[in-house]
N, CA, C and O of each residue as an XYZ file, in Angstrom:
736
protein
N     -11.638      5.500    -22.577
C     -11.206      4.171    -21.773
C     -12.448      3.358    -22.002
O     -13.425      4.092    -21.852
N     -12.823      2.016    -22.336
C     -13.852      1.359    -22.868
C     -14.338      0.875    -21.617
O     -13.446      0.789    -20.773
N     -15.454      0.540    -21.242
C     -16.446      0.168    -20.133
C     -15.857     -1.344    -19.732
O     -15.737     -1.708    -18.562
N     -15.511     -2.165    -20.885
C     -14.873     -3.529    -20.674
C     -13.688     -3.402    -20.162
O     -13.596     -4.048    -19.117
N     -12.836     -2.902    -20.420
C     -11.581     -2.489    -19.963
C     -11.645     -2.257    -18.591
O     -11.021     -3.011    -17.845
N     -12.296     -1.339    -18.141
C     -12.609     -0.629    -16.878
C     -12.995     -1.689    -15.990
O     -12.701     -1.705    -14.795
N     -13.643     -2.554    -16.572
C     -14.500     -3.442    -15.713
C     -13.371     -4.919    -15.683
O     -13.399     -5.782    -14.806
N     -12.465     -4.896    -16.837
C     -11.520     -5.861    -16.648
C     -10.661     -5.215    -15.132
O     -10.736     -5.795    -14.048
N      -9.960     -4.065    -15.333
C      -9.342     -3.949    -14.004
C      -9.799     -4.139    -12.712
O      -9.126     -4.745    -11.878
N     -10.846     -3.690    -12.489
C     -11.590     -3.736    -11.438
C     -11.810     -5.303    -11.101
O     -11.849     -5.738     -9.950
N     -11.907     -5.853    -11.920
C     -12.082     -7.655    -11.556
C     -10.629     -8.092    -11.194
O     -10.410     -8.913    -10.304
N      -9.618     -7.480    -11.957
C      -7.932     -7.805    -11.783
C      -7.666     -7.353    -10.132
O      -7.079     -8.025     -9.284
N      -8.224     -6.145     -9.980
C      -7.762     -5.924     -8.797
C      -8.314     -6.447     -7.394
O      -7.650     -6.572     -6.365
N      -9.952     -6.784     -7.604
C     -10.669     -7.487     -6.709
C     -10.187     -8.915     -6.850
O     -10.478     -9.591     -5.863
N      -9.584     -9.514     -7.724
C      -9.172    -10.920     -7.296
C      -7.642    -10.741     -7.316
O      -7.098    -11.800     -7.631
N      -6.740     -9.698     -7.071
C      -5.802     -9.654     -6.345
C      -5.720     -9.566     -5.063
O      -4.702     -9.914     -4.464
N      -6.851     -9.055     -4.426
C      -6.949     -8.627     -3.045
C      -6.869     -9.928     -2.370
O      -6.193     -9.980     -1.342
N      -7.612    -11.266     -2.907
C      -7.687    -12.358     -2.364
C      -6.564    -13.408     -2.742
O      -6.666    -14.524     -2.233
N      -5.627    -13.179     -3.490
C      -4.434    -14.197     -3.724
C      -3.213    -13.650     -2.952
O      -3.022    -12.523     -2.497
N      -2.317    -14.932     -2.923
C      -1.105    -14.848     -2.280
C      -0.198    -14.081     -3.499
O      -0.664    -13.755     -4.591
N       1.219    -13.868     -3.053
C       2.079    -13.310     -3.736
C       2.473    -14.311     -5.327
O       2.823    -13.859     -6.418
N       2.269    -15.658     -4.949
C       2.595    -16.062     -6.174
C       1.493    -16.120     -7.194
O       1.752    -16.217     -8.393
N       0.266    -16.062     -6.729
C      -0.854    -15.828     -7.688
C      -0.968    -14.703     -8.195
O      -1.364    -14.589     -9.356
N      -0.639    -13.611     -7.416
C      -0.582    -12.182     -7.761
C       0.394    -12.077     -9.180
O       0.000    -11.711    -10.288
N       1.630    -12.460     -8.848
C       2.724    -12.904     -9.737
C       2.119    -13.145    -11.149
O       2.285    -12.471    -12.165
N       1.262    -14.443    -10.939
C       0.799    -15.118    -12.296
C      -0.145    -14.503    -13.106
O      -0.173    -14.534    -14.336
N      -1.204    -13.735    -12.077
C      -2.099    -12.496    -12.372
C      -1.725    -11.442    -13.171
O      -2.470    -10.889    -13.979
N      -0.481    -11.135    -12.934
C       0.152     -9.609    -13.389
C       0.826    -10.031    -14.658
O       1.173     -9.094    -15.378
N       1.043    -11.036    -15.015
C       1.350    -11.406    -16.673
C       0.524    -10.883    -17.567
O       0.910    -10.649    -18.712
N      -0.841    -10.607    -17.120
C      -2.050    -10.165    -17.840
C      -1.605     -8.787    -18.581
O      -2.012     -8.461    -19.696
N      -0.559     -7.911    -17.656
C      -0.489     -6.692    -17.726
C       0.791     -6.322    -18.422
O       1.171     -5.164    -18.595
N       1.534     -7.602    -18.874
C       2.805     -7.379    -19.393
C       2.688     -7.766    -20.720
O       3.674     -7.305    -21.296
N       1.854     -8.494    -21.650
C       1.721     -8.577    -22.798
C       1.858     -7.450    -23.820
O       2.098     -6.285    -23.504
N       1.711     -7.824    -24.891
C       1.656     -6.487    -26.172
C       0.245     -5.950    -26.008
O      -0.724     -6.704    -25.916
N       0.159     -4.695    -25.975
C      -1.350     -4.047    -26.197
C      -1.815     -3.837    -24.729
O      -2.915     -3.312    -24.557
N      -1.039     -4.217    -23.619
C      -1.891     -4.015    -22.289
C      -1.734     -2.735    -22.024
O      -2.355     -2.645    -20.964
N      -1.301     -1.608    -22.275
C      -1.363     -0.398    -21.776
C      -2.697      0.151    -21.604
O      -2.836      0.781    -20.555
N      -3.724      0.076    -22.369
C      -5.341      0.716    -21.591
C      -5.502     -0.220    -20.582
O      -6.165      0.192    -19.631
N      -5.048     -1.487    -20.498
C      -5.385     -2.156    -19.189
C      -4.921     -1.708    -17.703
O      -5.430     -1.715    -16.582
N      -3.300     -1.192    -18.462
C      -2.361     -0.813    -17.201
C      -3.058      0.024    -16.790
O      -3.535     -0.019    -15.656
N      -3.345      1.308    -17.926
C      -4.119      2.844    -17.376
C      -5.390      2.418    -16.595
O      -5.768      3.129    -15.664
N      -6.037      1.343    -16.915
C      -7.418      1.243    -16.035
C      -7.240      1.078    -14.746
O      -7.812      1.795    -13.925
N      -6.153     -0.212    -14.306
C      -5.828     -0.569    -13.151
C      -5.213      0.676    -12.330
O      -5.452      0.652    -11.122
N      -4.531      1.652    -12.766
C      -4.013      2.617    -12.398
C      -5.220      3.490    -11.914
O      -5.293      3.819    -10.730
N      -6.062      3.823    -12.727
C      -7.248      4.479    -12.511
C      -8.272      4.093    -11.256
O      -8.725      4.763    -10.328
N      -8.426      2.695    -11.657
C      -8.963      1.936    -10.676
C      -8.427      2.267     -9.239
O      -9.125      2.809     -8.382
N      -7.095      1.884     -9.053
C      -6.537      2.109     -7.798
C      -6.573      3.519     -7.180
O      -6.568      3.653     -5.957
N      -6.607      4.495     -7.959
C      -6.798      5.889     -7.478
C      -8.102      5.965     -6.886
O      -8.316      6.454     -5.776
N      -9.210      5.336     -7.858
C     -10.393      5.600     -7.188
C     -10.725      4.985     -5.821
O     -11.523      5.441     -5.002
N      -9.898      3.753     -5.699
C     -10.239      3.250     -4.309
C      -9.252      3.764     -3.327
O      -8.945      3.061     -2.364
N      -8.689      5.043     -3.516
C      -7.926      5.555     -2.769
C      -6.156      5.362     -2.679
O      -5.455      5.927     -1.839
N      -5.750      4.609     -3.549
C      -4.251      4.242     -3.681
C      -3.358      5.219     -4.634
O      -3.650      5.321     -5.825
N      -2.274      5.926     -4.078
C      -1.789      7.107     -4.173
C      -0.547      6.294     -5.303
O       0.322      5.600     -4.777
N      -0.571      6.448     -6.728
C      -0.053      6.048     -7.418
C       0.994      6.884     -8.486
O       0.373      7.930     -8.678
N       1.960      6.945     -9.091
C       2.366      8.031     -9.948
C       2.038      8.384    -11.009
O       1.097      7.663    -11.342
N       2.254      9.072    -11.749
C       1.468      8.903    -13.332
C       2.324      7.757    -14.317
O       1.853      7.174    -15.293
N       3.636      7.622    -13.795
C       4.535      6.591    -14.700
C       4.151      5.339    -14.205
O       4.691      4.337    -14.674
N       3.334      5.246    -13.362
C       2.746      3.558    -12.847
C       2.277      2.801    -14.023
O       2.301      1.571    -13.989
N       1.832      3.466    -15.107
C       1.109      2.473    -16.076
C       1.979      1.829    -16.696
O       1.565      0.805    -17.239
N       3.461      2.158    -16.853
C       4.580      2.006    -17.537
C       5.483      0.962    -16.655
O       6.517      0.411    -17.034
N       4.883      0.837    -15.478
C       5.798     -0.105    -14.668
C       5.598     -1.615    -15.185
O       4.834     -1.834    -16.125
N       6.279     -2.619    -14.570
C       6.133     -3.989    -15.121
C       4.718     -4.623    -14.020
O       4.285     -4.204    -12.947
N       4.338     -5.728    -14.850
C       2.885     -5.907    -14.203
C       2.826     -6.301    -12.835
O       1.981     -5.769    -12.115
N       3.516     -7.060    -12.426
C       3.577     -7.483    -11.042
C       3.547     -6.182    -10.229
O       2.655     -5.826     -9.459
N       4.728     -5.510    -10.548
C       4.969     -4.177     -9.254
C       3.794     -3.729     -9.482
O       3.205     -3.630     -8.406
N       2.888     -3.272    -10.706
C       1.887     -2.569    -10.773
C       0.757     -3.060     -9.784
O       0.188     -2.313     -8.987
N       0.530     -4.264     -9.919
C      -0.394     -4.950     -9.409
C      -0.542     -4.834     -7.845
O      -1.473     -4.382     -7.177
N       0.738     -5.414     -7.444
C       1.104     -5.291     -6.179
C       1.218     -3.742     -5.606
O       1.048     -3.749     -4.387
N       1.401     -2.733     -6.007
C       1.013     -1.659     -5.501
C      -0.401     -0.994     -5.530
O      -0.847     -0.210     -4.693
N      -0.996     -1.443     -6.617
C      -1.867     -0.895     -6.987
C      -3.414     -1.527     -5.848
O      -4.569     -1.121     -5.717
N      -2.698     -2.557     -5.290
C      -3.875     -3.430     -4.271
C      -4.013     -2.677     -2.925
O      -4.924     -2.874     -2.121
N      -2.602     -1.442     -2.713
C      -2.776     -0.420     -1.409
C      -2.416     -1.164     -0.301
O      -2.930     -0.937      0.794
N      -1.463     -2.161     -0.492
C      -1.022     -2.631      0.855
C       0.292     -2.547      1.381
O       0.791     -3.195      2.301
N       0.778     -1.665      0.675
C       2.308     -1.059      1.014
C       2.552     -0.590      2.291
O       3.549     -1.048      2.849
N       1.815      0.290      2.938
C       1.605      0.878      4.145
C       1.533     -0.289      5.263
O       2.283     -0.399      6.233
N       0.497     -1.103      4.919
C       0.172     -2.277      6.064
C       1.467     -3.073      6.110
O       1.845     -3.482      7.207
N       2.217     -3.342      4.963
C       3.209     -4.104      4.733
C       4.496     -3.825      5.873
O       5.272     -4.701      6.253
N       4.515     -2.258      6.349
C       5.696     -1.765      6.599
C       5.568     -1.829      8.288
O       6.545     -1.674      9.021
N       4.120     -2.096      8.803
C       3.902     -2.120     10.265
C       4.482     -3.292     10.190
O       4.428     -4.247      9.415
N       5.327     -2.902     11.619
C       5.787     -4.068     12.344
C       4.670     -4.876     12.991
O       3.691     -4.370     13.541
N       4.936     -6.337     12.858
C       4.326     -7.242     13.796
C       4.709     -8.245     14.645
O       3.990     -8.957     15.346
N       6.382     -8.244     14.477
C       6.732     -9.249     15.266
C       7.444     -8.798     16.419
O       8.116     -7.791     16.195
N       7.498     -9.222     17.542
C       7.909     -8.477     18.726
C       9.165     -8.585     18.991
O       9.943     -9.429     18.546
N       9.446     -7.456     19.956
C      10.708     -6.737     19.866
C      10.958     -7.441     21.521
O      10.231     -7.501     22.513
N      12.404     -7.926     21.214
C      12.899     -8.702     22.527
C      13.475     -7.315     23.480
O      14.421     -6.628     23.094
N      12.912     -7.119     24.451
C      13.084     -5.992     25.232
C      13.087     -6.293     26.768
O      12.175     -5.744     27.386
N      13.976     -7.090     27.516
C      14.306     -7.671     28.907
C      14.894     -6.639     29.672
O      16.123     -6.587     29.710
N      14.007     -5.553     30.479
C      14.583     -4.748     31.036
C      14.113     -4.585     32.618
O      12.986     -4.813     33.057
N      14.784     -4.321     33.047
C      14.181     -3.967     34.905
C      13.428     -2.823     34.952
O      13.777     -1.924     34.187
N      12.376     -2.613     35.739
C      11.306     -1.488     36.120
C      10.815     -1.538     37.544
O      11.034     -2.517     38.258
N      10.189     -0.539     37.929
C       9.593     -0.494     39.153
C       8.208     -0.015     38.750
O       7.775      0.857     37.997
N       7.481     -1.300     39.875
C       6.108     -1.343     39.173
C       5.580     -0.184     39.851
O       5.922      0.175     40.977
N       4.530      0.516     38.939
C       3.801      2.021     39.068
C       2.411      1.853     40.078
O       1.674      2.760     40.464
N       2.297      0.164     40.412
C       1.072     -0.148     41.248
C       1.592      0.091     42.912
O       1.414      0.948     43.777
N       2.383     -1.287     42.776
C       2.728     -1.787     44.015
C       4.358     -1.086     44.595
O       4.692     -0.885     45.762
N       5.152     -0.830     43.334
C       6.243     -0.484     43.906
C       7.795     -1.280     44.237
O       8.896     -1.020     44.721
N       7.033     -2.426     43.611
C       7.812     -3.893     43.719
C       9.510     -3.410     42.539
O       9.364     -2.686     41.554
N      10.212     -3.693     42.736
C      11.878     -3.797     41.759
C      11.796     -5.140     41.091
O      12.181     -6.174     41.637
N      11.242     -5.076     39.807
C      11.301     -6.045     39.083
C      12.605     -6.331     38.102
O      12.621     -5.795     36.994
N      13.553     -7.071     38.468
C      14.412     -7.429     37.779
C      14.186     -7.877     36.067
O      13.052     -7.881     35.588
N      15.301     -8.214     35.311
C      15.090     -8.554     33.967
C      14.933     -9.984     34.180
O      15.517    -10.565     35.095
N      14.053    -10.643     33.247
C      14.280    -12.254     33.417
C      15.388    -12.971     32.872
O      15.626    -14.153     33.118
N      16.016    -12.275     32.175
C      17.175    -13.115     31.194
C      16.927    -13.969     30.296
O      17.901    -14.504     29.766
N      15.868    -14.268     29.954
C      15.731    -15.302     29.071
C      14.290    -14.894     27.965
O      14.062    -15.402     26.867
N      13.595    -13.987     28.576
C      12.698    -13.695     27.798
C      12.044    -12.144     28.318
O      12.243    -11.731     29.460
N      11.355    -11.484     27.439
C      10.841    -10.447     28.130
C       9.756     -9.950     28.931
O       8.657     -9.839     28.389
N       9.923     -9.572     30.378
C       8.784     -9.372     31.054
C       8.117     -8.101     30.946
O       8.816     -7.088     30.949
N       6.683     -7.996     30.838
C       5.988     -6.898     30.604
C       4.856     -6.600     31.819
O       3.854     -5.884     31.798
N       5.415     -7.427     32.866
C       4.162     -7.085     34.070
C       4.823     -7.320     35.280
O       5.852     -7.985     35.161
N       4.510     -6.946     36.467
C       5.050     -7.041     38.274
C       4.481     -8.717     38.368
O       3.407     -9.278     38.155
N       5.676     -9.083     38.753
C       5.271    -10.705     39.241
C       4.475    -10.440     40.323
O       3.556    -11.259     40.354
N       4.416     -9.542     41.352
C       3.770     -9.735     42.532
C       2.447     -9.238     42.336
O       1.677    -10.139     42.672
N       1.826     -8.246     41.959
C       0.480     -7.667     41.595
C       0.038     -8.169     40.041
O      -1.151     -8.098     39.727
N       0.781     -8.547     39.328
C       0.250     -8.660     38.014
C      -0.005     -7.560     37.135
O      -0.457     -7.823     36.021
N       0.265     -6.071     37.534
C      -0.181     -5.272     36.923
C       1.020     -4.999     35.747
O       2.186     -5.393     35.701
N       0.138     -4.058     34.716
C       1.573     -3.787     33.579
C       1.290     -2.484     33.126
O       0.496     -1.702     33.649
N       2.021     -2.281     32.069
C       1.816     -0.722     31.615
C       1.190     -0.786     29.976
O       1.724     -1.495     29.123
N       0.189     -0.076     29.745
C      -0.175      0.000     28.408
C       0.579      0.836     27.248
O       0.096      1.755     26.586
N       1.933      0.274     27.159
C       3.004      1.122     26.375
C       3.399      0.359     25.202
O       4.359      0.861     24.616
N       2.898     -0.799     24.646
C       3.173     -1.501     23.315
C       1.982     -1.516     22.451
O       0.823     -1.540     22.866
N       2.335     -1.502     21.278
C       1.509     -1.734     20.091
C       1.481     -3.335     19.823
O       0.511     -4.093     19.829
N       3.278     -3.694     19.510
C       3.510     -4.857     19.037
C       4.192     -5.125     20.262
O       4.656     -4.099     20.758
N       4.419     -6.243     20.959
C       5.415     -6.320     22.207
C       6.559     -5.762     21.928
O       7.106     -5.805     20.826
N       7.052     -5.115     23.089
C       8.221     -4.177     22.896
C       8.722     -3.122     22.486
O       9.720     -2.501     22.851
N       7.777     -2.895     21.493
C       7.889     -1.804     20.515
C       7.686     -0.179     21.408
O       7.984      0.836     20.779
N       7.263     -0.070     22.612
C       6.840      0.827     23.212
C       6.301      2.620     22.244
O       6.422      3.845     22.231
N       5.769      1.579     21.685
C       4.854      3.080     20.625
C       3.520      3.141     20.536
O       2.847      3.411     19.541
N       3.023      2.770     22.062
C       1.463      3.073     22.297
C       1.497      4.230     23.174
O       2.164      4.171     24.207
N       0.898      5.194     22.893
C       0.872      6.622     23.577
C      -0.098      6.483     25.035
O       0.110      7.234     25.987
N      -0.975      5.617     25.055
C      -1.896      5.636     26.298
C      -0.998      5.699     27.691
O      -1.152      6.537     28.579
N      -0.003      4.601     27.684
C       0.519      4.602     29.025
C      -0.050      4.411     30.103
O       0.494      4.605     31.190
N      -1.477      3.915     29.917
C      -2.423      3.579     31.354
C      -2.050      2.350     32.039
O      -1.520      1.382     31.494
N      -2.308      2.434     33.063
C      -1.891      0.846     33.898
C      -2.743      0.136     33.482
O      -3.818      0.609     33.116
N      -2.441     -1.374     33.425
C      -3.286     -2.879     32.741
C      -3.333     -3.414     34.321
O      -2.413     -3.620     35.113
N      -4.622     -3.539     34.441
C      -5.237     -4.199     35.518
C      -5.545     -5.652     35.068
O      -6.153     -5.891     34.025
N      -5.071     -6.649     35.953
C      -5.298     -7.972     35.624
C      -6.577     -8.368     35.743
O      -6.927     -8.138     36.900
N      -7.747     -9.015     34.902
C      -8.858     -8.792     34.941
C      -9.689    -10.379     34.950
O     -10.851    -10.683     35.216
N      -8.326    -11.301     34.467
C      -8.719    -12.559     34.343
C      -7.935    -13.632     34.211
O      -6.880    -13.015     34.361
N      -7.613    -14.666     34.063
C      -6.772    -15.898     33.912
C      -7.593    -16.898     33.151
O      -8.814    -17.040     33.098
N      -6.412    -17.693     32.454
C      -6.930    -18.469     31.530
C      -6.064    -19.993     31.691
O      -4.877    -19.943     31.368
N      -6.455    -20.961     32.040
C      -5.608    -22.307     32.384
C      -5.659    -23.225     31.117
O      -6.623    -23.937     30.835
N      -4.823    -23.154     30.588
C      -4.548    -24.094     29.267
C      -3.389    -25.438     29.705
O      -2.206    -25.098     29.704
N      -3.611    -26.500     29.967
C      -2.555    -27.013     30.169
C      -1.551    -26.452     31.459
O      -1.766    -25.989     32.579
N      -0.275    -26.782     30.602
C       0.555    -26.175     31.649
C       0.751    -24.208     31.571
O       1.261    -23.382     32.328
N       0.132    -24.143     30.413
C      -0.024    -21.854     30.351
C      -1.025    -21.735     30.932
O      -2.110    -22.311     30.854
N      -0.571    -20.811     31.651
C      -1.403    -19.620     32.071
C      -1.411    -18.358     31.399
O      -0.398    -17.744     31.064
N      -2.371    -18.063     31.249
C      -2.691    -16.573     30.053
C      -3.309    -15.455     31.135
O      -4.224    -15.796     31.885
N      -2.915    -14.491     31.162
C      -3.472    -13.238     32.419
C      -4.305    -12.567     31.287
O      -3.891    -12.725     30.139
N      -5.428    -11.840     31.486
C      -6.023    -11.212     30.894
C      -5.970     -9.780     31.369
O      -6.083     -9.620     32.584
N      -5.797     -8.579     30.511
C      -5.574     -7.393     31.270
C      -6.779     -6.448     30.419
O      -7.435     -6.736     29.418
N      -6.764     -5.368     31.157
C      -7.943     -4.176     30.652
C      -7.001     -3.115     31.412
O      -6.444     -3.147     32.510
N      -7.062     -1.968     30.170
C      -6.189     -0.691     30.677
C      -7.429      0.119     31.440
O      -8.599      0.176     31.063
N      -6.871      0.695     32.555
C      -7.595      1.992     33.095
C      -7.927      2.907     32.615
O      -9.023      3.427     32.824
N      -6.761      3.485     31.583
C      -7.081      4.589     30.693
C      -7.958      4.273     29.430
O      -8.899      5.045     29.248
N      -7.842      3.587     28.827
C      -8.326      3.573     27.817
C      -9.531      2.562     27.427
O     -10.409      2.728     26.581
N      -9.270      1.265     28.452
C     -10.082      0.111     28.265
C      -9.974     -1.103     27.065
O     -10.801     -1.943     26.709
N      -8.756     -0.852     26.663
C      -8.348     -1.677     25.682
C      -7.980     -2.941     26.677
O      -7.558     -3.000     27.832
N      -8.320     -3.872     25.738
C      -7.884     -5.582     26.661
C      -6.846     -5.835     25.848
O      -6.510     -5.291     24.796
N      -6.231     -6.995     26.640
C      -5.175     -8.062     26.192
C      -4.869     -9.185     26.493
O      -5.771     -9.489     27.273
N      -4.304     -9.912     26.429
C      -3.626    -11.184     27.053
C      -2.414    -11.501     27.256
O      -1.857    -11.450     26.159
N      -1.610    -11.833     28.135
C      -0.053    -12.008     28.061
C       0.059    -13.399     28.903
O      -0.801    -13.708     29.729
N       1.442    -14.390     28.559
C       1.759    -15.336     29.309
C       2.232    -14.875     30.547
O       2.821    -13.802     30.680
N       1.976    -15.695     31.493
C       2.189    -15.631     32.943
C       3.942    -16.114     32.944
O       4.519    -16.706     32.032
N       4.382    -15.772     33.922
C       5.794    -16.007     33.723
C       5.896    -17.562     34.926
O       5.609    -17.335     36.102
N       6.162    -18.526     34.667
C       6.087    -19.176     35.769
C       7.247    -19.969     36.365
O       7.078    -20.839     37.220
N       8.381    -19.638     35.890
C       9.680    -19.870     35.702
C      10.881    -19.137     36.093
O      10.258    -18.109     36.357
N      11.874    -18.877     36.301
C      13.412    -18.151     36.167
C      13.353    -17.620     37.495
O      12.695    -18.108     38.414
N      14.322    -16.240     37.573
C      14.754    -15.957     38.683
C      13.482    -15.468     39.734
O      13.311    -15.756     40.919
N      12.649    -14.601     38.801
C      11.482    -14.240     39.688
C      10.197    -14.552     39.172
O       9.798    -13.637     38.451
N       9.282    -15.633     39.281
C       8.328    -16.283     38.315
C       7.008    -14.968     38.870
O       7.328    -14.071     39.649
N       5.769    -15.079     38.381
C       4.863    -14.544     38.820
C       4.314    -15.226     40.099
O       4.220    -16.442     40.264
N       4.006    -14.367     40.881
C       3.024    -15.085     42.232
C       2.148    -15.757     42.151
O       1.027    -15.402     41.787
N       2.511    -16.977     42.505
C       0.980    -18.299     42.060
C      -0.032    -17.765     43.069
O      -1.212    -17.810     42.724
N       0.265    -17.271     44.257
C      -0.907    -16.375     44.966
C      -1.591    -15.569     44.211
O      -2.802    -15.778     44.278
N      -1.227    -14.600     43.414
C      -1.718    -13.474     42.741
C      -3.013    -14.310     41.827
O      -4.242    -14.250     41.841
N      -1.827    -15.217     40.937
C      -2.632    -15.931     39.852
C      -4.033    -16.700     40.481
O      -5.106    -16.574     39.891
N      -3.942    -17.311     41.432
C      -4.942    -17.892     41.975
C      -6.013    -17.274     42.406
O      -7.172    -17.633     42.196
N      -5.650    -16.305     43.035
C      -6.551    -14.995     43.431
C      -7.533    -14.293     42.208
O      -8.732    -14.015     42.207
N      -6.593    -14.155     41.296
C      -6.975    -14.020     39.990
C      -8.567    -14.687     39.121
O      -9.601    -14.333     38.554
N      -7.692    -15.988     39.601
C      -8.789    -17.108     38.638
C     -10.106    -17.355     39.540
O     -11.126    -17.878     39.090
N      -9.939    -16.874     40.979
C     -11.059    -16.825     41.526
C     -11.605    -15.522     41.624
O     -12.185    -15.373     42.700
N     -11.636    -14.375     40.781
C     -12.265    -13.302     40.608
C     -11.953    -12.277     42.192
O     -12.660    -11.447     42.762
N     -10.625    -12.801     42.485
C     -10.357    -11.830     43.655
C      -9.044    -11.037     43.646
O      -8.387    -10.694     44.628
N      -8.709    -10.742     41.952
C      -7.748     -9.811     41.513
C      -7.714     -8.612     41.449
O      -6.714     -8.045     41.009
């Protein structure tokens, strides 16, 4: 394989990394022309050098499929990023309060003490193995929206969650005010 073709494959993959789906399709047309087999083979070799696992027959694939898979984004594309609606009753492990479901949105923290459990990677997925108690460590006020900041006691990870100010059992305003004053 010539150095020029290897450089062309390297540049093609670099460019494909920065482009959206439509642009990748247009760029992939260069891999579909007559005499493009050496470039296809070079793209497969470059992708493998970057750690992407491609089968031996990948050089025979349609250009857009080859380029899409050679970018190495397949595994990331399979990771769920949208929240899962999970509105369940629970007993707070910190204060022992019985917390009913909200009925219109998923609650993930106690409305009394504002504590939560570190159980989600994506809201509602229950895929985080940590399971530590999340303490409220701050509050952010933006117009009518109140956001509670949390830190996990077990692993130290931090995240934020919207306070629930309406419904059958809204978050206790006294706890939110105390948190905003640093008394949480």
